[in-house]
SESE-611173 format. One record per residue (C-alpha): residue number from 1; residue in one letter; x, y, z. Coordinates in Angstrom, 1 decimal. Example, Ala and Ser with C-alpha at 12.3 -4.5 7.8 and 13.67 -1.06 7.14 Angstrom:
BEGIN
REC   num   residuo       c1       c2       c3
REC     1         A     12.3     -4.5      7.8
REC     2         S     13.7     -1.1      7.1
//
This chain:
BEGIN
REC   num   residuo       c1       c2       c3
REC     1         X     95.6    100.7    104.9
REC     2         X     93.0    103.4    105.6
REC     3         X     95.8    105.9    105.5
REC     4         X     96.6    105.2    102.0
REC     5         X     96.7    108.5    100.3
REC     6         X     96.5    109.5     96.5
REC     7         X     99.1    112.3     97.3
REC     8         X    102.5    111.5     97.1
REC     9         X    105.5    113.2     98.6
REC    10         X    109.1    112.8     99.9
REC    11         X    109.4    110.9    103.1
REC    12         X    111.9    109.2    105.2
REC    13         X    113.0    105.7    103.8
REC    14         X    112.8    104.2    107.6
REC    15         X    109.2    104.8    107.6
REC    16         X    108.4    102.4    104.8
REC    17         X    106.1     99.4    105.6
REC    18         X    105.0     96.7    103.1
REC    19         X    101.6     95.4    103.8
REC    20         X     99.6     92.3    102.6
REC    21         X     96.2     93.2    101.6
REC    22         X     93.4     91.0    102.8
REC    23         X     90.2     90.1    100.9
REC    24         X     88.0     92.7    103.0
REC    25         X     90.5     95.3    102.5
REC    26         X     90.7     94.6     98.6
REC    27         X     87.2     95.2     98.1
REC    28         X     87.8     98.8     99.7
REC    29         X     91.1     99.6     98.1
REC    30         X     90.8     97.9     94.5
REC    31         X     89.8    101.4     92.8
REC    32         X     92.5    103.1     94.2
REC    33         X     95.2    100.5     93.7
REC    34         X     94.3     99.9     90.2
REC    35         X     94.4    103.6     89.6
REC    36         X     97.8    103.8     91.1
REC    37         X     99.0    101.0     88.9
REC    38         X     97.6    102.8     85.7
REC    39         X     99.3    105.9     86.9
REC    40         X    102.9    104.8     87.4
REC    41         X    102.9    101.3     85.5
REC    42         X    104.8    103.2     82.7
REC    43         X    102.3    101.0     80.4
REC    44         X    104.3     98.0     81.1
REC    45         X    101.3     96.1     82.8
REC    46         X     99.7     93.8     80.2
REC    47         X     95.9     94.3     79.7
REC    48         X     95.7     90.3     80.6
REC    49         X     97.2     91.1     84.0
REC    50         X     95.0     94.2     84.8
REC    51         X     91.8     92.4     83.9
REC    52         X     92.8     89.3     86.0
REC    53         X     93.3     91.8     88.7
REC    54         X     89.8     93.6     88.3
REC    55         X     88.4     90.2     88.4
REC    56         X     90.3     88.9     91.4
REC    57         X     87.8     87.8     94.2
REC    58         X     88.4     88.7     98.0
REC    59         X     88.1     85.1     98.9
REC    60         X     90.9     84.1     96.6
REC    61         X     93.4     86.3     98.6
REC    62         X     93.0     83.7    101.5
REC    63         X     94.1     80.8     99.1
REC    64         X     97.7     79.5     98.3
REC    65         X     99.3     81.3     95.4
REC    66         X     97.5     84.7     95.6
REC    67         X     98.9     87.9     97.1
REC    68         X     98.5     91.6     97.0
REC    69         X    100.8     93.9     98.6
REC    70         X    101.3     97.7     99.2
REC    71         X    104.2     99.5    100.0
REC    72         X    103.5    102.8    102.3
REC    73         X    106.0    105.4    103.3
REC    74         X    104.6    107.8    105.9
REC    75         X    101.0    106.3    104.9
REC    76         X    101.5    107.2    101.4
REC    77         X    101.0    104.5     98.7
REC    78         X    104.5    104.4     96.9
REC    79         X    104.3    100.8     95.5
REC    80         X    102.2     97.9     94.5
REC    81         X    102.7     94.2     93.7
REC    82         X    100.2     91.2     93.0
REC    83         X    100.4     87.6     92.0
REC    84         X     97.7     85.4     91.1
REC    85         X     98.0     81.7     90.9
REC    86         X    101.8     81.9     91.9
REC    87         X    102.1     84.5     88.9
REC    88         X    100.7     82.2     86.3
REC    89         X     97.8     84.2     86.0
REC    90         X     99.2     87.4     86.6
REC    91         X    102.3     88.7     88.4
REC    92         X    102.9     92.6     88.5
REC    93         X    105.0     95.1     90.2
REC    94         X    104.9     99.0     90.2
REC    95         X    106.9    101.7     92.1
REC    96         X    106.0    105.3     91.9
REC    97         X    109.0    107.0     89.8
REC    98         X    110.0    109.4     93.0
REC    99         X    110.7    106.3     94.9
REC   100         X    112.4    104.1     92.6
REC   101         X    115.9    102.9     93.3
REC   102         X    115.4    102.5     96.9
REC   103         X    114.7     98.6     96.8
REC   104         X    111.0     98.9     97.3
REC   105         X    110.3     96.7     94.4
REC   106         X    112.6     94.1     95.7
REC   107         X    110.7     94.3     99.1
REC   108         X    107.5     94.0     97.3
REC   109         X    108.6     90.9     95.5
REC   110         X    109.9     89.2     98.5
REC   111         X    106.7     89.7    100.2
REC   112         X    104.8     87.7     97.3
REC   113         X    107.4     85.3     97.4
REC   114         X    107.0     84.7    101.1
REC   115         X    103.2     84.7    101.0
REC   116         X    103.0     82.6     97.8
REC   117         X    106.0     80.2     98.3
REC   118         X    107.1     80.4     94.7
REC   119         X    106.5     82.6     91.8
REC   120         X    106.8     82.8     88.2
REC   121         X    106.6     86.2     86.1
REC   122         X    107.4     87.4     82.7
REC   123         X    109.7     90.6     82.3
REC   124         X    110.5     92.3     79.2
REC   125         X    114.2     92.6     78.4
REC   126         X    113.9     96.5     78.4
REC   127         X    112.6     96.8     82.1
REC   128         X    115.8     96.6     83.8
REC   129         X    114.5     97.8     87.3
REC   130         X    112.0     94.8     87.3
REC   131         X    114.6     92.5     86.2
REC   132         X    117.1     93.8     88.7
REC   133         X    114.6     93.3     91.5
REC   134         X    113.8     89.6     90.3
REC   135         X    117.7     88.7     90.4
REC   136         X    118.0     90.4     93.9
REC   137         X    115.3     88.1     95.0
REC   138         X    117.1     84.8     93.8
REC   139         X    114.9     84.4     90.9
REC   140         X    116.2     83.0     87.9
REC   141         X    115.5     83.2     84.1
REC   142         X    114.3     80.1     82.9
REC   143         X    113.0     81.0     79.3
REC   144         X    113.2     83.6     76.7
REC   145         X    110.1     84.3     74.8
REC   146         X    108.3     87.0     73.0
REC   147         X    106.0     89.1     75.0
REC   148         X    102.5     90.2     74.2
REC   149         X    104.1     93.3     72.4
REC   150         X    106.5     91.4     70.6
REC   151         X    109.5     92.4     73.0
REC   152         X    111.9     89.9     74.0
REC   153         X    110.9     88.7     77.3
REC   154         X    112.3     86.6     80.2
REC   155         X    110.1     84.1     82.2
REC   156         X    111.5     84.4     85.9
REC   157         X    111.1     81.8     88.4
REC   158         X    111.8     81.7     92.2
REC   159         X    110.9     80.2     95.5
REC   160         X    110.9     81.5     99.0
REC   161         X    113.1     79.1    101.6
REC   162         X    110.9     78.4    104.7
REC   163         X    112.4     79.2    107.9
REC   164         X    114.9     81.7    106.7
REC   165         X    115.0     85.3    105.3
REC   166         X    117.1     83.9    102.7
REC   167         X    115.2     83.3     99.1
REC   168         X    116.1     80.2     97.4
REC   169         X    116.1     79.7     93.7
REC   170         X    114.0     76.9     92.4
REC   171         X    117.3     75.0     91.4
REC   172         X    118.0     74.9     95.1
REC   173         X    114.4     73.8     95.9
REC   174         X    114.9     70.8     93.5
REC   175         X    111.8     69.7     91.7
REC   176         X    109.3     70.6     94.4
REC   177         X    106.9     71.9     91.9
REC   178         X    106.7     72.0     87.8
REC   179         X    105.3     74.8     85.7
REC   180         X    103.0     73.6     83.3
REC   181         X    103.7     76.7     81.2
REC   182         X    107.6     76.6     81.3
REC   183         X    108.0     73.1     80.0
REC   184         X    109.9     71.8     83.1
//
């Protein structure tokens, strides 16, 4: 991750890598990753999610339900995702506009699911690219609510199927867990 660069350029898709950020790397990269998120998040990232991310302690990344990942193409930062408390505290995803439509968001989301086991997140209905990434990863819409800006928003939930590359939905996982905020 030392090679993360602020400058973005076109690159070969075969050089894409998704890297989980450890606690010690988080301390060093937090300012750059937050700046990237501010630049490319299209003002869709909530203040609460940004605040939670700013306050994320490095030791938390070693615990269950916490993950931060970066998508790099030829050493350039092209995407970023984070899940705090399985997404119940914050779940966010951003891909640089020049790199959208390549499935990078889905790859980041899969890394989050794999690391956390299960995720919950809220996506505004007008954010079709994030919704598509969630559905591609096997997540399901479990509730319709009003987001912080008043927009209709879907609560998405999904689980990683251990021991396989396939992503299972929560329905397939049964009642392995219950989300207190979803009323399940």
